[in-house]
C-alpha positions, -999 to 999 in steps of 0.1 A, spaced: -180 426 159 -198 404 192 -226 425 210 -234 399 237 -209 373 255 -229 349 283 -204 331 308 -203 322 342 -163 322 346 -153 346 372 -123 359 346 -142 365 315 -130 399 296 -145 416 267 -123 441 249 -125 455 215 -105 433 187 -89 436 156 -120 434 132 -123 421 96 -151 446 92 -126 478 77 -157 504 93 -181 505 123 -212 516 107 -223 545 124 -258 538 127 -253 500 143 -224 505 161 -213 478 186 -226 478 220 -198 488 245 -185 464 268 -211 452 298 -198 432 326 -229 413 346 -215 387 371 -242 358 378 -238 336 409 -234 303 406 -254 276 423 -227 259 449 -238 236 475 -241 263 502 -270 274 479 -288 242 478 -317 231 504 -316 202 522 -326 171 499 -323 187 468 -307 169 443 -287 179 414 -306 156 386 -342 171 394 -356 204 389 -385 224 393 -407 233 371 -445 245 362 -465 217 354 -490 234 326 -506 202 320 -522 198 353 -529 238 355 -565 256 368 -570 271 334 -601 284 343 -590 303 372 -559 316 351 -579 334 324 -599 350 354 -569 359 370 -559 375 342 -593 393 336 -589 407 369 -555 421 365 -555 459 367 -535 472 337 -544 511 345 -508 515 364 -488 506 332 -505 538 318 -486 560 345 -453 544 341 -430 562 317 -400 536 318 -405 507 294 -380 484 313 -401 491 344 -437 487 324 -421 454 311 -409 444 349 -446 453 363 -464 436 334 -441 404 343 -449 404 380 -486 406 374 -484 375 354 -463 354 376 -485 362 404 -515 347 386 -494 317 370 -478 306 407 -514 307 420 -528 286 396 -502 265 380 -488 238 401 -450 228 403 -436 195 398 -400 182 402 -388 168 369 -360 142 371 -330 150 345 -331 121 323 -309 111 294 -338 107 273 -357 136 256 -389 148 274 -409 138 243 -395 103 245 -427 79 255 -419 51 277 -421 28 245 -395 43 228 -374 43 260 -378 6 265 -371 -4 228 -342 17 228 -326 -2 257 -338 -36 245 -319 -25 212 -285 -16 235 -292 -47 257 -292 -73 221 -261 -51 206 -242 -58 240 -255 -97 238 -245 -99 199 -209 -84 209 -204 -110 238 -213 -138 212 -189 -121 189 -162 -120 212 -165 -157 225 -169 -171 185 -138 -148 176 -117 -161 207 -125 -197 201 -116 -195 166 
């Protein structure tokens, strides 16, 4: 059985279906269907100048790590002991970490590219040269076969 279904379609429904498993394990039953509707990012949500081919992310290579470490040390973790609900503890913990990270790690706009981020400029240049040579070869081959 499926325990989790993620989607951004407005008309998604999850129901209990016919299972190939004859008996549901009483110690590990499937979760009940839970519907979460996520808002899509449409043109009205975009700020002027936003481009769908760019994304904003944190640039850890330019982070001020000394300030980051000092910021983590300066966080008062005492209130975590007073919170009873584990979800609230995780939320509080994440908020505190995010506050320090937002102060010490700069944001950068990354252009979406058809090449993975680990491809260096040299690798991309070689790939482009290879493609240019392949197209030239196909063009020459087409001219030769047309002439004969």
